[in-house]
N, C-alpha and C positions, 0 to 999 in steps of 0.2 A: 504493500500500500504506500509505504514511504517513497519507493522508487517511482511509482505511478504519480504520486502527488508532486514530487520534484519535477518529473517530466512535464506534467501538466502546467506546473508553475512556470517552468522555462518557456514552454510553448505560449502561455498567456503573455509572458513578458515580451517575447518576440513579436507577437501580434500587436501588443501595445506600442512597441517601438515603430513597427511598420505603419500603424494607424497615425501615430504622432508625426512620423516623417511625412506621411501623405498630407496631413493637415498643415504641417509646416510648409510644404511645397504649395499647398493651395492658398494659405493665408500668409505664408512667409514671403512678404513682398521683397522686391529687389531694393537693396539699400543704396540710396544715392545721397552723396554729400555735395552740396552746392556752395561754393565760395564766390561771393558776388559783391558788388557795390550796393550800398543801401538804397532803398526806394526813394528816400528823400533827396537823393542826388539830383534827380531830374524827372520830368514826365516820361522820358524815354525809359529810365531805369525802373520807374514804377510799373510801366507796362511790361517790361522784361521780367521783373520779379513775379508779377501776377501770372504771366504766361508760364513761367517755370513751376510755380506752385499748382497751377491748374493741370498741367500735363503730368507732372511727377507726383500725382496724388495717390492715396490708398485705393481709390476706386479704379485707378488705372494699373494697379499692381505694384506700387512703389511705396517704400518707406523713406520719406524725405527728411533730411537734416540740412539746415541752412545756416550760413554765417554771412553777415553783411558788415563791410568796413571799407573806408576809403584809404586805409593805411596798409601798405604792402606787408609790413612785418606782422601785423595782426592777421592778415589773410594767410600768410605762411604758417603761422601757429595753428590756425583753425584747420588748414588742410592737413597738417601733421596729426592733429587730433582726430580727424575723420579716418585717417590711415590707421591710427592706433585702435579706433573703434571697430575697424574692419568693414567699412562700407564696400559695396561691390563696384561702384563707379564713383569717380570724383570729377565734378564739373567745375570749371574755373573761368571766371571773368576777372582777370588780374588788375589790381590797381596800378601796377607798374610792370613793364615788360621784363625786368631783370630780377634775378635772385631765386628763380624757381627750380634750378637744376637738381639740387639735392632732394627736395621734397618729391619731385616727380620720379626720381630714381628710386626712392623709398617706396613709392606707390607701385612702381613696376615690380620691385623685388617682392612686394606683398601680394602680387597678382591682382592689383586693383587697376581697372582700366580708366584712363583719363580722357575726357573730352574738354576741349577749350571752346568757349562760346563768346561772342561779341568782340573779343580782343585777342590778338596774338601775343605770345610771349617768346622771349629769346632762349629757346631750348631746341635740342635735336628733335626732329619730328618722330624719332623712334620712341620717344617718351610719352606720346599721346596717340590715341586712336584716330582722331580727326579734330579739326578746328572749324566750327561753323561761325563765320565771322562776316563783318562788313569789310569792304576794301576801303579803309580809312584814307589811304593816300589818293585813291581815285575820288573819294568824296571831296578832298581838298582841291584836286586838280579840276574837277567839274565846277566847283564854286569859283575858283580863281579864273578859269576860262570864261565863265559867265561875266565876271567882273571886268575882265579885259575887253569883252565884247560890248561893254557900255561906252567905250571910247571916250572916257572922261579926258578933259584937257590935262589934268594932273590927278594923281592918286595919293592922297595923304591919309594914311590908314591908322586907325586905332585898332590894334590887334589884341583881343582878349582871349587868352588861352585857357584850356581846361587843365585838369590835374597833370602836372608835369611828369613826363615819363610814361604816361598811359598811351596805349596804342592809338586811341582816338586823338589825343593831343598831338602826338608825333605825326600822324597822317594828315590831319587838318592844318598843321603848321607848315609842313614841308613845301607845298606848292607856293604858299605865300612868301616863305623865306627866299625861295628862288627868285621871286619878283623883286624883293628888297635887294638881293645880291646883284641883280642885273641893272638896278637903277630905274626900272620902269615904274616902281612904286616907292613911296617914301614912308618909312616906318616912324610914325609920330610917337607911338609907345607900343611896346610889346610886353604884356604882363599877364601872369596867371591870376584868375579869380577862383580857381579850383572848382569850377562849375557853379559857383555861387552868385545868385542874382544881386545881393546887396554889395558884395565885393566888386562886381562889375560896375555897378552904379558909382562906387567910390573912384574907380579908375577913370571913368569918363568925366566925373566932376573935377578930378585933379587936372585933366587936360584942359577942360573949359576954363578953370581958374588960372591956368598958366598962360592962356592967351594964344597957344599954338593952334594953327589952322588945321582943320581936318574935314574930309568930306566922305569918308567911308568908315563904318564900324563893322569889323569882321569878328563876330563872337562865335566861339566854338561849340556853343549849344544855345537852345532857345531861351533858357532861364537867364543866361548872362546877357543875351540880346535884350531881353525885357528890362533888366536892370539898367543897361546902357540907355535905352529909350526913355526911361524914367528920368534920368539925368538931363537928357536933351529937353524933355518937356518942361522940367522945372526951370531950365535956363531959357526957355522960349525959342529953342532952335528947331527949325522944321526938318522933317525927315520923311522918307518914303518916296513914292513915285512922283510926288509933286513938291518935294522938299529939298533942302540943301544937303542932307546927309543920307547916303545909302546905308541901309541896315541889313545885315546878313546874319542868319542863324543856322543851326543844324538841329535835326531830330524830327521835325514835322509833327509837333503836337498840334492838335486841332485848334487850340486857342491861338497858337502862333500863325498857323495858316490863315486864320480869320484876319489876323493883322495884315497879312499879305493881301488878302482879298479886299480889305478896306483901303489898301494903298499906303498903310502906315509903315510897313516893312517892304523890302525889295526882293529878298531871296531867302529860301530855306532849303537846306540840303537834307534829303531823306536818310535816315539810319534805321534800318529795320530791327526791332527788338525781339523778333519771333524766331528763336532758334531751337526751342525746347522739343517741338514735335519731330524735327529732323533728327535730333539726337535720340529721342525715344524710339523712333522707327529703326534706327541703327542698332540700338540695344536689343529691342524685341526680336529683330530679324537675325541678329548675330552676324550680319553682313559687314564686309569691309568695303568702305567707299573707294571708288577708283582713284580719287585724289584725296590727300590728307587735308587739303583746304577746300572747304565748301563755302562759296561766296554768295551772300544775299544780293540779289539785283536791286539797285536803288536809283533814284532820280534826283534831280535838282529842280526846284520850282521857282519860276519867275512870277512876280506879282501881276505883271501885265497879261500873263497867259493863264493864270490859275483859275480854276472853276470850282463851284461848290461840289461838283461830282468828285473832283480831285480830293477835296477835304474829306468827303464821306468815305472815299476809298482808301486813302493813304494816311489820314490824320490819326494821331494817337490820343487816347483819352476821350474826354467829353468837351 
């Protein structure tokens, strides 16, 4: 009887293990750690964060862990924490392009697959599965080519940069720097506002107070363009399609595109925040993309050509 009881007990335990294993596979969601910039950074980032949380939800078979910071060192620590916790996938939108080699090597050693989104980083492409990103350099080139096509008698530019060292800042700065270097455009000021509206306003106020002449504001996101315009309005300086100052932004928030439609701004460069589904499809299918870099197709919008349909189709937020 004892032998039978032991045999039965072992059998029951084996059945229990199998059942628990099956349940685990059914409800044991894929563990994903996302290291990202905070939603407060911009309307673009808010849309990006919401998209990530919607796609990598429990309903879709995921267990999502998130960390948000504009500081690269904090992001690096969070990524290391996710590796220690044993996530299955690590998704990264880095605050800066450098400093990620060791963390990604540790992820690879741990068998954790890495996807980059929104921004590239300076590491060997052997350390990540794919990068679903915008072509930030192309965004800058498209914007600067549009500006050159305006054929202004002279270009005196206030250049408000995003967070220094980020892929977005580097890309959107590059084409404009080339114009400064060539002498085709004059750099009145080039300063970072770290994506912040209030800081951008202060930068423009300082130029206004200095008495330096300018006729272009090139802000590397919509929020900073908004801050710049607030400074112009307070100083009684006209802007937009019928004003003295050309205003340029990036990200295509709906509220920003409405400023274009009203003629208050002149240009907005699109930056798509929707990378989550592409990554999820790759994870679920287990497929390897033909190219490590997957580029979101994007546009630039001219206030004189923009339509309400464009806002409805391409605008972010409400």
